[in-house]
N, C-alpha and C positions, 0 to 999 in steps of 0.2 A: 504494500500500500504506500502511496506517495505521502511524504511528510510535508505538511502545509508550510513548514518553515524552510524546506529545501526544494525549490522549484526543479522540476524535471524537464529537460529539453524535449522537443518534439520527437526526435529520433529515439531517445531512451523510452519515452512514453509508448511509442508504437511498438518497440521491441517488447516491453512489458505486456502490452495487450496481446501481441502475437503469442508469447509464451503462455499467457493465461488461457487463451482460446484453445491452444493445442493441448494443454493439460486438462482442461475441464470439458472441452467439446462444445460449450455454448457460453456466451457472455451476453449480459444485458447492457444496453447503452446507458440506462439510468444508473446502474451500479458502477459502471466504469467512470462515468462523469463524477460521481461522488468520491470514488476511490482516488482519482487523479486530480481532483480539485479544478476541473475545467467544465466548460459548458457541454450540453448534449450535442450541439452543432459541431464543436471541436472533435468530439468522439466520432460523430458521423464522418467527418473528413478523414480521420485516422483509419476508420474501417474501410472507407472507399479506397485509400491507398493500399492497405493490406489485401483487399479483395483483388485489386488490379495485379498485385504481386503473386496471387494464387494461394495465399495462406488461409483464407477464410471465405465464407459466403455470407453476405448480409441477408438477414431475414427480418421479419417484422419485430421491432423492439430490440434487436441485437444482432448477433452473428454466430455462425457455427463453423467448426473446422471442416476442411475438405479432406476426403480420403487421401488424395495425393500428398497433401501437406503432412498428414499423420505418417504416411509411409516414408516420405523423405526424412522426417525427423527420426523415426524409429530406426531405419537402416543406418542413417548417418551416425546416430548415437552408438549403435552396436559396433560399427567400423572404428569409431574413435576410441572406444573403450579398450584399454591396454593395447593400443595399436603397435607400439614399438615391440612389445613382447610377442605379439602375434606374428609380426614380420620376422623376428629372429627364429621363432618356432618354425615358420614356413620355410625359411632358408635352410634350416637343418632337415626338416621332414622331406624336402624335395629329393633327397638322395635315395628315397625309396621308390622313385619313378624311373623307368627305363623306356627308351623309344620303342614304339610298337605296342605298348600296353593299353589296356582299358582302365581308365582312372575314374572312380566314383567320387563325387563331391557332395556333401550334405548341405543343409541350408544354414550353416554357421558362418560367421564372418572370419573365424579362424581358418576354416577351409577355403574361404574366398581368398585369403592371403596366399594360400598354396596355389590356387587357380591363377593368380596374377603372375606366377613364375613358370607356367606350363608351356607357353608358346615356343620357347627355344628348344624344348625337349621333344618336339614332334618328330615323327608322326605318332599321334596319340588319339585314342577315342575317349571322350569325356562324357560321362553320364551324370546328370544332376537334376534335382528338382528346384534349385535355387535360381530364380530369375536374374538376380544380380550376376551370377556366374555366366548364364546364357548370354546376357547382354555384353559382358566383358569379353567373352571368347568368340562370339559370333563373327565369322569372317576371317578368323586367324588362319593363315595357311598352315597346313600340316596337322590341323586339329579337326577331327570328326566329332561333332557335337550332337548328343542325344538328350533331349529334354523330356523329363518325366512329367506328364500332364496329370490333371485331376482338379481338385477344388483349390482355386487360387486364394491364398490368405494374405491380404495386403500388409498386415502387421508383421509378417515374416518375409514378405516378398518372395514367397515360395508356394509350390503346389504341394498340398498335404492331404491326408485322409486315406480312406480305403482304396480308392481308385489308383492313387499314386503309389501306394504300397504294393498293390497288385502288379502294376507295371514294373516296379523296381525288382520284384521277384523273378521277372523274366529276363533280367539283364545280368549277365555274369561279368564281374570286374576282376582285374588282377590286384588292385589296391584301392582301398577306401580311406579317404581322409574325412574325419568328422570331429565334432567337439560336443560339449555338453554344457548345460546351464550351471550345474553345481556338482561337486564331489563330496559325499558325506560317508564316512566310515568305509571308504574304499569302493563306493558304488556311485555310478553316474545317475543323476537325477535331472528331470526336466519339468517345466511348468505346463507343457501341453501334451496331452495324450495323443493327439493327431501327429505331432512331431515324432513321437516315439514309434508310432506305427511304421513310418517311412524309414527311420533310422534302423529299426530292427530288420526290415526287409533288405536294406542295403547291406547290413552286416551278414545276413544269411547267404548272400550270393557273391561274396568277395573272397579272394585268395589271401589277402592280408589286410588286417584292420589296424589303421593308424589313428590313434586318438591324440588330439591336440589340446593341451591344457596350459593356459597361463595361470600363474599362481593365485589370481583372484578367485578362480573357480573353487578353491578349497575353503574359501570364507563365505560362500553363498549357500542358500537353501532352496529347495524345490520339493515338489510333491510326488511326481511320478518317477518310478525307478525304471531305468533302461537296462543296465547291465553292470556287473562288477568290473573293476579295472583289469582283473586277471583274464577277462575274455578278449582282450585286445592283444594283438601280436607285438605292437609297439605303442608306448605312451610317451609322447614328447612333452616335456615341461621346460619352462624358461629358468634361467639361472637365479631368478628371484624366489624360487621355491625353497623354503628353508631346508637346510641340510638334515635336521632330524626327521622331517617329513619324508624326504627322499629315502633315507635309510629305512624308515618304517614301511614305505611302499615296496622297496626291494625285498625286504624281509618277508613281505606278504606274497611274494612271487610275481610282482608287477614288472614287466619288461620295460624298464625306464631308460629313457635317453634324455640328456640335458642339452638344450640349445644354448650354447655359451655366448654367442654374440656374432 
């Protein structure tokens, strides 16, 4: 909320409004005017600008977020989260790819970082349900791209659900790169059951399972269990993973590799 004693400039006010509509899905003009200490007409002008930029849609008495804006924010935030660690992990993990292989990529941004390094390693066939990967690799010479269709979920920018899982089970890959929302007591957990359906299908039909984990995954929580870490052929973590935790994982039989830099 704006402080009456500290005027907020126009640009900052519009950024605050943008963030609020993305967070809540709907904002009221009357409430925004009171919050920012400006007139309703000023808020109308702010919303006009933000609508022209594609962040929201004006409706009677307020504004709602647009699906495209929510998608851009969600995917952008996931990519930015632990970006340096994901890049180092991807640089290490790419050694598990050889020309001529079929490479499966899940809907994680950790695996997206691996996809960013695939083009020079062609010829390859890439199988994925992640639209961001499809858009990234589309048209790259030496790469044969197979997209797994199904129900498109904008919040994940991916195709998920039973149809996608069924298609994934018909695709045999040499190596699968994937990640998880959280790791608790040596088990991978996710927030979405639909995500797990596709990940399990990809795991069933690959020759090598490579799990990509930046150290923040060990501090998170989620509801749905995917698999224990011991079900993966390789688990790649970044150097920020505490040494005692690494020792604990190795003692539990996890095939751990450290992406040093």
